[in-house]
C-alpha positions as CSV (number, residue, x, y, z in Angstrom):
1,X,8.7,22.4,-0.6
2,X,9.9,19.5,1.6
3,X,8.8,15.9,0.9
4,X,6.4,14.5,3.5
5,X,6.3,10.8,4.1
6,X,6.1,10.3,7.9
7,X,6.2,12.6,10.9
8,X,5.9,12.0,14.6
9,X,5.1,14.9,16.8
10,X,3.3,16.4,19.8
11,X,-0.4,17.3,19.3
12,X,-1.8,20.7,20.3
13,X,-5.6,20.5,20.8
14,X,-7.4,23.6,19.6
15,X,-10.9,22.9,20.6
16,X,-12.8,25.3,18.4
17,X,-14.9,25.0,15.3
18,X,-15.2,27.4,12.4
19,X,-11.8,29.0,13.0
20,X,-11.5,31.5,10.2
21,X,-8.3,32.8,8.6
22,X,-8.6,36.2,10.3
23,X,-8.2,34.4,13.6
24,X,-5.3,32.4,12.2
25,X,-3.5,35.5,11.0
26,X,-5.2,38.8,11.5
27,X,-5.4,41.3,8.7
28,X,-3.0,43.8,10.2
29,X,-0.1,41.4,9.7
30,X,-0.7,40.9,5.9
31,X,1.6,43.6,4.6
32,X,4.5,41.2,3.6
33,X,4.7,39.5,0.3
34,X,7.3,36.9,1.1
35,X,6.3,33.8,3.1
36,X,8.3,34.6,6.3
37,X,7.5,36.5,9.4
38,X,3.9,35.3,9.9
39,X,4.5,32.5,12.5
40,X,5.0,35.0,15.3
41,X,1.5,36.4,14.7
42,X,-0.3,33.0,14.5
43,X,-3.6,33.3,16.4
44,X,-2.5,36.7,17.6
45,X,-5.8,37.8,19.1
46,X,-6.0,34.5,21.1
47,X,-2.3,34.1,22.0
48,X,-1.8,37.6,23.4
49,X,-3.6,39.9,25.9
50,X,-2.3,43.1,24.2
51,X,-2.2,44.4,20.7
52,X,1.6,44.5,20.5
53,X,2.0,40.7,21.2
54,X,4.1,41.2,24.3
55,X,1.8,39.7,27.0
56,X,0.9,36.0,26.5
57,X,-2.6,34.8,27.3
58,X,-1.8,31.9,29.7
59,X,-5.2,30.2,29.0
60,X,-4.5,29.8,25.2
61,X,-3.4,26.3,24.3
62,X,-0.3,27.2,22.3
63,X,1.0,29.2,25.3
64,X,0.7,26.3,27.8
65,X,4.1,24.7,28.7
66,X,3.0,21.2,27.8
67,X,2.3,22.1,24.2
68,X,5.6,23.9,23.4
69,X,7.1,22.4,20.3
70,X,3.8,20.9,19.1
71,X,3.9,20.1,15.4
72,X,0.4,18.6,14.9
73,X,-2.6,20.7,15.3
74,X,-5.9,19.0,16.3
75,X,-9.0,21.1,15.8
76,X,-12.7,21.1,14.9
77,X,-14.8,21.4,11.7
78,X,-14.6,24.0,9.0
79,X,-11.1,25.0,9.9
80,X,-9.6,27.8,7.8
81,X,-13.0,29.3,6.7
82,X,-13.3,33.0,5.8
83,X,-11.1,34.8,3.4
84,X,-8.8,32.9,1.1
85,X,-5.5,34.4,2.4
86,X,-2.5,32.2,1.8
87,X,-0.8,33.8,4.8
88,X,-2.9,31.5,7.1
89,X,-1.1,28.3,6.2
90,X,2.2,30.2,6.0
91,X,1.8,31.3,9.6
92,X,0.8,27.7,10.7
93,X,3.8,26.2,9.0
94,X,6.3,28.8,10.2
95,X,5.1,28.3,13.8
96,X,6.1,24.7,13.4
97,X,3.1,22.7,12.5
98,X,3.5,20.0,9.8
99,X,0.0,18.5,9.9
100,X,-3.5,19.5,10.9
101,X,-6.2,17.0,12.0
102,X,-9.8,18.1,11.7
103,X,-13.2,16.8,10.5
104,X,-13.4,19.3,7.6
105,X,-11.7,22.4,6.1
106,X,-12.5,25.3,3.9
107,X,-11.7,24.3,0.4
108,X,-9.2,27.1,-0.5
109,X,-7.4,26.8,2.9
110,X,-7.1,23.0,2.3
111,X,-5.6,23.5,-1.1
112,X,-3.2,26.2,0.2
113,X,-2.0,23.8,2.9
114,X,-1.1,21.1,0.4
115,X,0.6,23.6,-1.9
116,X,3.2,24.4,0.8
117,X,3.6,20.9,2.3
118,X,1.2,20.9,5.3
119,X,-0.8,17.7,5.5
120,X,-4.5,18.5,6.2
121,X,-5.9,15.3,7.5
122,X,-9.7,14.7,7.7
123,X,-11.0,12.3,10.3
124,X,-14.6,11.6,11.4
125,X,-16.2,13.5,14.2
126,X,-16.0,10.3,16.4
127,X,-12.3,9.9,15.8
128,X,-11.7,13.6,16.4
129,X,-13.6,13.4,19.7
130,X,-11.5,10.4,20.7
131,X,-8.3,12.3,20.1
132,X,-9.5,15.3,22.1
133,X,-10.5,13.0,24.9
134,X,-7.0,11.4,25.0
135,X,-5.3,14.8,24.8
136,X,-7.4,16.1,27.8
137,X,-5.8,13.3,29.9
138,X,-2.2,14.1,29.1
139,X,0.4,14.4,26.4
140,X,-0.6,13.1,23.0
141,X,1.9,12.2,20.4
142,X,0.9,10.9,17.0
143,X,2.7,9.6,13.9
144,X,1.3,10.7,10.6
145,X,2.2,8.1,8.0
146,X,1.3,9.6,4.7
147,X,2.4,6.6,2.6
148,X,0.0,4.3,4.3
149,X,-2.6,7.1,5.1
150,X,-2.6,6.4,8.9
151,X,-2.5,8.5,12.1
152,X,-1.4,6.4,15.0
153,X,0.4,5.8,18.3
154,X,0.7,2.8,20.6
155,X,-3.0,3.1,21.6
156,X,-4.9,4.3,18.6
157,X,-4.9,4.1,14.8
158,X,-7.1,5.9,12.3
159,X,-7.0,5.8,8.5
160,X,-7.5,8.9,6.3
161,X,-7.6,9.5,2.6
162,X,-6.2,12.1,0.2
163,X,-6.8,12.9,-3.4
164,X,-4.2,10.9,-5.4
165,X,-2.7,14.1,-6.9
166,X,-2.5,15.8,-3.5
167,X,-0.8,12.7,-2.1
168,X,1.7,12.6,-4.9
169,X,2.6,16.3,-4.5
170,X,3.1,16.0,-0.7
171,X,5.2,12.8,-1.0
172,X,7.3,14.3,-3.8
173,X,7.6,17.8,-2.3
174,X,6.1,19.4,-5.4
175,X,3.9,22.4,-5.4
176,X,1.7,23.5,-8.3
177,X,4.5,25.5,-9.9
178,X,7.0,22.6,-9.5
179,X,4.5,20.2,-11.1
180,X,4.0,22.6,-14.0
181,X,7.7,22.9,-14.5
182,X,8.0,19.1,-14.8
183,X,5.8,19.4,-17.9
184,X,8.0,22.2,-19.4
185,X,9.1,20.1,-22.4
186,X,5.5,19.3,-23.4
187,X,4.5,22.9,-22.9
188,X,7.4,24.2,-25.0
189,X,6.6,21.6,-27.7
190,X,3.0,22.6,-27.8
191,X,3.9,26.3,-28.0
192,X,6.4,25.7,-30.8
193,X,3.5,24.3,-32.9
194,X,1.4,27.4,-32.4
195,X,1.2,30.1,-35.1
196,X,3.2,33.2,-34.1
197,X,0.1,35.4,-34.0
198,X,-1.3,33.2,-31.1
């Protein structure tokens, strides 16, 4: 997992609430066990007009020329609801997104994002509306400053907060397994004191 301290990128505005994980990565693409190969199927039913994924839907935001290369996803409340599939953030990350900005997230989706290095930023409805308004008038680029917990450009600046442990993991590039391995000495010391039958 890569460390995240600061990122500047183009914003793609997905103006939809309650986007569930089956829309993010439909169930027919969940056969793989490794974390690769999901980005091409991100929002499959919205991005394509056919089942095979050969005909782009020109009206979908991620297919529009002005949003090619976007790395920050702006969206509405309760993003990532539905089933707890880890494949949803995998698909988002592989497509190229490094941060998501929304008013709220489903809890498991939120945790899965942090565990792979995507920064899920929560802003107020008013701030989200302001960003959508700016995006509707032209290209919107933002800087996500994780160290100082700010989202900004030359015209706007909004603050956000993260749980201190989540902040630490993102800044250090440590997932839950990596954090556990950092405690390996203490774990082994504890195990050495346990009776063999335990």
